C-alpha positions in Angstrom: 31.6 69.3 178.0 33.1 67.3 175.2 36.8 66.4 175.9 39.2 67.9 173.3 40.3 64.5 171.8 36.6 64.1 170.9 36.2 67.6 169.1 37.5 66.6 165.7 35.4 63.3 165.4 32.3 65.2 167.0 32.7 68.0 164.2 33.3 65.5 161.4 30.6 63.0 162.3 28.0 65.9 162.9 29.0 67.5 159.7 28.9 64.5 157.6 25.7 62.7 159.1 23.9 65.9 159.3 24.6 66.6 155.7 23.8 63.2 154.6 20.4 63.2 156.6 19.3 66.6 155.4 19.9 65.8 151.9 17.8 62.8 152.2 14.9 65.1 153.8 15.4 67.5 150.9 15.3 64.6 148.3 12.1 63.2 149.8 10.4 66.6 150.3 11.1 67.3 146.4 9.9 63.8 145.5 6.6 64.7 147.3 6.4 68.0 145.3 7.0 70.2 148.3 9.3 73.1 149.0 12.6 72.2 150.9 12.3 75.7 152.9 8.9 74.6 154.1 10.2 71.4 155.3 13.2 73.3 157.1 10.5 75.6 158.6 8.7 72.6 160.0 11.7 71.2 161.6 12.1 74.6 163.2 8.5 74.5 164.5 9.4 71.8 166.9 10.9 74.0 169.2 9.6 77.2 167.8 6.0 76.7 166.7 5.6 80.0 164.8 8.7 79.2 162.6 6.5 78.0 159.7 5.7 81.5 159.2 9.4 82.9 159.3 10.1 82.6 155.7 14.0 82.2 154.9 14.8 83.1 158.5 12.6 80.0 159.8 14.2 77.7 157.1 17.6 78.8 158.5 16.5 78.0 161.8 15.3 74.6 161.0 18.9 73.9 159.5 20.3 75.0 162.6 17.9 73.0 164.7 18.7 69.9 162.6 22.3 70.1 162.9 21.9 70.7 166.7 19.9 67.5 167.1 22.5 65.7 164.9 25.3 67.3 167.3 23.4 65.7 170.2 22.9 62.3 168.7 26.6 62.3 167.6 27.9 64.0 170.9 26.0 61.3 173.0 27.5 58.5 171.1 31.1 59.8 171.0 31.2 60.4 175.0 29.8 57.0 175.5 32.2 55.2 173.1 35.4 57.3 174.8 34.1 55.8 178.0 33.3 52.3 176.8 35.8 51.6 173.9 34.6 47.9 173.6 31.6 49.5 171.7 34.0 50.0 168.7 35.3 46.6 168.5 32.2 45.6 166.5 31.1 48.8 164.8 28.2 47.3 162.9 26.5 46.0 166.1 27.3 49.3 167.7 25.8 51.3 164.6 22.8 49.0 164.7 21.9 49.7 168.3 22.9 53.3 168.0 20.7 53.8 165.2 17.8 51.8 166.6 18.0 54.0 169.9 18.0 57.2 167.9 15.3 56.1 166.0 13.2 55.2 168.9 14.0 58.5 170.7 13.2 60.7 167.7 10.3 58.9 166.3 8.5 57.3 169.0 9.1 59.7 171.6 10.0 63.3 170.3 7.9 63.6 167.4 4.8 62.2 168.9 5.1 64.7 171.9 5.3 67.7 169.7 3.1 66.2 166.9 0.7 63.8 168.1 -1.0 63.3 164.7 2.0 62.0 163.4 1.6 58.9 165.5 1.5 55.9 164.6 4.0 56.2 161.7 3.2 55.0 158.4 5.3 51.9 157.0 7.3 54.3 154.3 7.8 56.8 157.0 9.3 53.9 159.3 11.3 52.5 156.6 13.1 56.2 155.4 13.6 57.1 159.2 15.2 53.7 159.9 17.4 54.1 156.9 18.3 57.7 157.8 19.1 56.7 161.4 21.0 53.4 160.6 22.7 54.1 157.4 23.3 58.0 157.2 23.5 58.7 161.0 24.7 55.7 163.0 27.1 53.8 160.6 29.2 57.0 159.8 29.3 58.0 163.3 30.5 54.9 164.8 33.0 54.4 161.7 34.4 58.0 162.4 34.5 57.3 166.3 36.3 53.9 165.5 38.9 55.5 163.3 39.5 58.9 165.1 39.3 57.4 168.7 41.7 54.7 168.0 44.2 57.3 166.8 43.7 59.4 170.1 44.2 56.3 172.3 47.4 55.4 170.5 48.7 59.2 170.7 47.7 59.0 174.7 49.7 55.9 175.3 52.7 56.6 173.0 55.7 57.7 174.9 56.7 61.3 174.3 59.9 61.7 172.1 62.6 64.0 172.8 
């Protein structure tokens, strides 16, 4: 369960990072001449293999799947950062570590388990996924955490006024 003090940064970071990441995915899909709805159905097919045949419902499920994964990534970092505030003293380093960890988990563990043919990834795929995980997910998450958790910490130690 996420503490109430983490709810606002969690929702904000999930919304921002999830939107940036899915916009990149849509851009790359269109650049390849493919249908974004098909890409979203493919995302949904990770946990729900028949989703590729579900039309608009499968695409909506893909978007929900995407934001669920983003919420897990963001929430994990926020919980860790709230327990180890020193992580936020060097946000670029924390973002780099967080981005690399999420890249490894998603692209070297999760994706190959579901789609073995996708492994090993191609150099362009590695570059775009590293960009997404480092710049579009990790950096905004860490900066939001730094800004919003610092306000929470100040509010928690400030004396109550009468």
